[in-house]
N, C-alpha and C positions, 0 to 999 in steps of 0.2 A: 615133495616137489615144491620148489620155491620160485616165485615170480619176482623179478626185479623190474619194477615199473617206474619209468622216468616221466616227468611231467611234460617235457618238451614234445616228444612224439604224440602223447595223448592230446595235447592242445592242438597240434597240427592236424591230427585226424578229425577232431571235432570241428575245427575251422574249415577243413576241406569239405566235410559233409554239409555244413551250413552254407558254404558258398555254392555247392551243387544244388541245394534245395532252394536257396534264396540268393541269386546272383547279386542283388543290390547290396548285400552285406559285405561284399568284397572291399569296398572303400573303408567301411567302418573297421573291419578286422585288420586290414593293413595299417590303418592309422593308429589303432590301439597298440598293435605290435611295435610299430616304429617309436611311439611315445614311450612304451615300457622299456625297450632296448636303450633308448636315449637316456632315460632317467637312470637306469642301472649303470650305464656307462659314466654318467656324470658323478654319481655318488660313489663310484669305485667298487661296485659290486661285480666286476668282471670276473672275479675268482669264484663267484657263486655258480654251482653246477645246477642247471635246470634240465 
């Protein structure tokens, strides 16, 4: 039996749980996500599969 685990859904799950436990983290999590996506877009890493 083999598991194919992708980082994207795992990060989403952890972020969702953290937001439920500590709603004040929402701003920080969204900001970090947007910064990471922006940097990846600027450096041309849009072909990278996360």
